[in-house]
N, C-alpha and C positions, 0 to 999 in steps of 0.2 A: 764854806770851808776856805781857809786861807790857801791861795793857789800854791804857795810854797810847801804846803804839807800834803799835797796830793801825791797818790802813788803814781808810778810810771811817769815821773816828771824828769825832764832833762833841760838843758839850756837851749839847744837847737835841734830840730828835726828837719831832715832833708828827705823829700819824697821823690824817689827815682834814682837808681844807681847807674846812670849813664855818664858820659864825660862831664856834663855840667853838674850833675848832682854830686859825683865823686869829687870834683874840683872844689865845690863849695864846702863839702864836709871836711876834706883833708885841711883846707885853709883854716877852718875854725878849730879843728883838733890840734893843729900845730901851735896854735895860740894858747893852748892849755884849757880849753873849754870842752864841755861834754856835748857830744853830738851823736844822734842816732840817724842812721841812713836806712830807709825802708825801701825795699825792692820787691815788686810783685812777682818777678820771675823766680825760677828755681835757683838761679844764681845771676850775678850781675853780668849782663851782656847776653843772657839766654834768649831775650825777646827784642834785642837791639839789632838794627839793620841799617846799613849805609852802603854807598858805592864801594868804598875800599880804601881810602887814604886818610892818614892823619898828618898834620903839619907839625914839623919838628919844633919850630920856634914857640908855638903855643904850648905844646906838651912840656917843653923844657921849663916853662914858667911854673908848672906844677911839679914835674918830676925831672929835675935838672940832669940826672944820670940815666934817664930811661933807656938809652940805647945799650946799656951794659946788661940789662936783665929783662927788658920787655919782649914779648913774643912777636917780633917783627917779621914780616914776610920778605919784602923787597924794598930796596931803596930806589925811588923813582928817578930815572935819569932822562926820560923822554915823554913829551906830550905830543899826541897826534890829534889833529882836528880833521875829522872825516865828514865831507859833504856827500851824502848819498842820494842819488837819483833812484829811479825804479830799478835799473840794473847797471848803473855806472857810478863813478865816484871820483872825487878830487880830494887828496889827502895832503895836508900840510903838517910839517913836523918841526918841533924845536927840541933839540937834544943837547944836554950838557951834564956831565957827571961832576956835580959840585963836590968839592972837598967835604963840606958840611951839608948833610942831606936837607933838602927842602921839605920832602914828604916821604912817607913810607906807606906801603900797603899793609893792612892788618886784617885779621879775622876778628870781628867785634866780640864774638863769644869768648875768644882767648884774651884779647887785649883789655876789655872791660873787667873781666875777672881778675887779670893782673893788677889793674889800677885798684880794684876793690881790696885786694889782698894788701897792697901798699898802704891803702887808707887805714886798714885794720892795724897795721904795724904802728901807725901814728896815733892810735887810740880811738878811731872811729868804731862805733858799735853798729855792725851790719845786721839787719833783720831781713831775711829773705823769705820768699813765698808768702808775703803779706800784702794784702790789698788795702789801700786807704780808701774808705768809702766817702768820707766827707771831712771838711774842716770843722773844728770846734771854735765857735765864735761867741764871745762874751763882751757886752758893752762895746760892740763894733770893733773889736780887736780879736785877731786870730790868736787862740791860746793853745792849740794843739790839733790832733787828728783823731778821727774815729776809724779803726780798722775793723776787719771782719771778726776779730777776737776781742779786742779791748780798746780803751782809749789811752792815748798818750798825750802828755801835756808838755809844753815848751814855752820859752820866752819868745822864740822866733821859729817860724816855719818857712822853709825855702822849697818852693815847688819846682821840680825838675821832671815833671810827669808827662812830658811829650806834648806833641802838636795839639792833641785834643784838649788836654788840661781841663778836665771837668772840674777840678778843684778851684782853678782860677775863675771859671765861669760861675761857680757857686757863690762866690763873694763879689761878683760884678767887675772884676778886673779884665775879663775877656768876653767878647761877644761870640756868638756862633760863627764858624768860619764859613764864608761863601764858597761854593764849589770852584769858582775861578781862582781862589786864593790858596788852594792846597793841591798838591800833586800826589798821585798814586805812583809810587816807585815799585817796580817788580824786578827781581834779580835771580839769576841762576848761578850757582857755583859749579863749574865744569872741571872735573878732575882731568888733568893732563900731565904727562910725563915732563919732568923739569927740562929735559934736553929739547923736547918739542917746543916748549914755551921759549926757550932761549933762541932756537932756530927761527921760529915764526915771528918773534918780536924783535929779533936782532939784538939780544942782550946777553950778558954773561950771568953766571950764578949770582943770585942776590941782587941783581940789577932789575928794575921794573920799567914798564911802559904803560902809559895811560892813553886810552882813546876817549875823545869827546866827540859824540856822534850827532850830526844834524840830518834830518830828512830820512830817507828810507821809508820804513813803515810809518814814520811820523810826519811825512810830508803834509804841510798845511795844518798841522796840529801843534799846539803850544807845548812842546816837549822835547826832551833830549835823551840821547842814549850814552852809554859808557861801557868801557872795558877796563878792568884792572888785572894786572898780573900778580898771582901769588907765587909761593915757592913751587907748588905742584898742582896748581888749580888756576882757573881764570874766572873772574867774576864778570858777568855781562848782564846788563839790565837797561832799563829806561824809566823815565819819569814823565808823566803827562798830566796836565791839570784835570781835575775831576769832572769839570763841565764838558771837556772834550769827549770823554767816554759816554756821557749821556746823550750828547748830540750825535755822535758817530754810531752809537749802539754797538760798540765793539768792546771786548774784554781785554784787560791789560796783558794777559798771557798770550792772546792772539797777536797783539802788536809785537811782543818780544819774540814769538815764534817766527814771524815774518822778518824781523830784524836779523835773526840767526841765519836765515836762508839767504840773505843778500850776498851777492857775489864777492863783495869786499870783506865780508865778515866770516862767511862759512868756512873758508880755508884756515882761519885762525883757531877755530874750535873743533875742527874736523877730528873724529875719532875720540872725542872727549866723552866722559860720562857725567851726567848731571847728578850731583850728590846733595844739592840743597836748592830749595826754592823758597823765596821769601817776598813779602810785600810790606810796604810801610808808607805812611803818609808824611809828606814833606811840606812845611809852610813855604808858600811861594808869594805872599802878599808884599813882601819887602817893607821898606820904611814906613809907608802909609798905613800898614796893618800892625805896627808894634803896639801892643796894649800898654796900659798903665803897669809899670814894673814893680810897684811896691805899694804897700798899705800898712795899716797898723798891725805889726807882728808878722808880716808876711812879705816875701820877695819871690819873683818868678824869673827863671833862667833858662837858657838854651832854646830848644824847640818850643817849649811851653810859652816862651816869650816871643816867638815868631822870628828868632834871630837866625836867619839864613840868607847868605849872599848868593843868590842863584846865578848871577852873572859869572861869578868866579868859582862856583861849585864849592863854597866854603860853608861848613856847618859845624864840624867838630871843633874847630879853632874858636869860633864865636861862642860855642857852648862852654868850652873849658874856661875861656877868659871871663865870660859873664859869670860863671860859677865862682871863679876866683874873686871877682869884684863883689859878689854878694857875700861871700865868706868874709872878706875883709870889712864890709859894712856891718855884718853881724858882730864881728870882734869888737869894733868901736862901740856899737850899741851896748853890748854886754858889759864892757868896761865902764860905761856911764849908767848902766841899768835903765836905759831909755829905749823902749821898743815901739815908740809912737810912729805914726805916719810921717811926721816930720823927720824923725831921727833916721828911719829907713829910707827916706827920699834921697839920702846920700848915695844910695846904690844907683838910682836912676840918673843922678848927676854924673856918677863915674862912668856909666855906660855911654852917656851922651858925650862925654869928653874923650872917650876911647876911639880906636880905629873902627870899632863895631858900628856905631851910629854914623860916623863920618863916611864910611864906605856905603852903608845902606842909604844914607841921604843922597850920596852922589848918584846912585842908580834909582832914585825914587820915582822917575818917569818911566823906567824900563818896562814894567809889567803892563802898565796902561797902553803904552805904544805897541807892545807885542800883542796884546789882546786885540787891538784894533787892526794891526797890520800882519797878523800871523799868516793869513792866506798869501800875502805877497812875500814877506821876508823869509817865511819858512816853507815856501813852495816855489813860487815864480823865480825868485832870485837864486835859490839853490840850484834849480834846474838850469838857469842861465850860466851859472859858473861852470857846471859840467858841460853845457853845450859849447861854451867858449873853448874849453880845452879840447873837446872832441874836434872842433874846427881847427884849432891851433896846431894839433898834432897830426892832422890829416895831410896826405899828399895825393891829391886826386886830379891833378892837371888843371885845376881852376886857379887863376892868378890870386895871390894872397890879397892884394888890394881889394878885389871883388869880394872875396870872402869876408873881409873885415867890414866893408861897406854894407853888405847884405846883412851881416849879423847885427850891426848897429841899427840899420833902418828897420829891420824886422822887430827888433826889441822896442824901438820908439813907437812903432805902429801898435804893438801889442798892449803896452802900458798907457800910451796916450799922453798928451801934455799935462792934463790935470793929474793923472795918476802919478807921473814922474814928480811933479811939484809937490804932491802930497807926501810921496815917499821921501823926497829930499828934506821937507820940512820936518818930518818925524825924526830923521837922522840928526839934523841940526838941533832940534829940540833936546834930544838925548845928549849930544855932545856938549851943548850949552849948559845943561844941568850937571854934567860930570865935571867940566873943566872950569866953569866960570861962575855960575849963579850959586 
């Protein structure tokens, strides 16, 4: 049968209605082409989870006036970096109320649904509660998708089906993820009165504060925690690489429970009611784990393409921009009626020229270094930061010069000359890769 005479045929199919998939679909639709967006959840955002913030500049590239109608929680004006010991902490803060917001906290169930409705206004056909079982491939070209109900055919299929992306694996564009290259993130949404949030986080109505948390229940483990303020709730969670849970024989929710009990964290959420618990996988492999992003008739975007900058906690912006670039590539291919591997390689080139790949390349050594040095950088040094401030803020009758000398001498003895040289080399290697090479 001629492929253009098949039933259930469209020009582009996008699998997955998260930020990447919606961005791709709406870009294609705005150019006047037919696009079907398939979502396995009850509605867009019903199965999506993240820490809590979207970045304004990336969202504006897809929805220039989003601030007028999107369901936003708070405009973030402060970042706090909390170094937690077993029962002490050092917290560094940067605060600035930018005239134009850098980021907003959102509830994904609300925000993704809003994006999907905006896409429908642009002509995107949204098919919900439908699971794509496999890709349809003919003559080594992806020609559509097989769902639980029927087959759909298209000139181009864009995969935005998340970190596991079984569809990308099916056609050989992705390998199985190693446990060290993926994190399990768990999060609770704790309902709190708006006034309590404002008082505890020192913000006004609609202003937000973000905590990025190191140590605590995650001491010595490759993982980080977070807190985001919403209008009348607080999102708190953590993400730790999968191999850490296997080694430590501990459950994600157990680490989160311990984090919530920490003296620096407990007062922030005291009296709150947990109204939601969720878990999600996050790609952590970085630049070295980015797969081939396109093939004949197919492109991969967002988490499915392993596009997450874990150094800066950036995921949604990379997802949306990669979706936009894939959509733009699809538009060019459709205009030329060329859906070959070479034609869609334009998408890979676009991603490589964008900030996405440049930023991920800059931190390409980060994960290898952290896997090798996590016991030191995410335990020993965190404890030493707190120990220094404990010493620095004490008044116990001991001369300060002696305190400083003893602190330095004890630290040198504990790490040893070889250990310090190894640590310093790791830092130099990371800085070199970021700034120079």
